[in-house]
Steps between C-alpha positions, in 0.01 A plus 500: 500500500630845407494821694342838442644841592243769571571867569225622730417859594410531869359835612518581872198653675683823577839673466552440874531120461845360589601348165765271649245350740243472218755318284567252783125438543467434127782245514342313791156502332616286207398136483753219484671479163476874428778746576586864444800549275567869552289807572509835320353822638349779296368833620143544377390840633503720810744277688313177421738223391388180327680169552566279197597154622594243238346174616604155377219243513461145364328490161187323622128554520404846619813682385551814708149506654621353830775761527259783419255381766774456761643847432158668509439360851826644639457783749578837340431396138253713305513321163682225309539490119700263283718710270687232304510119485741269320622142510854426612 
């Protein structure tokens, strides 16, 4: 079975969110078999910074849906959007 790399945009609820702590919560929210392979940060507006983790998941049923659901349930996350997906 192959693997899929997905770049996901995670918007915090406010500019006051500790991004390092949010990144740690995202890493612990992942199910077994999925892992974060680097995180980029991009300023969006008015001090709000989006996180762009690249997540590696097994190429199985459901694709990135499990990751999206797990990330959306993390404290401090406003929204989760898949930006790019590719097989590796």
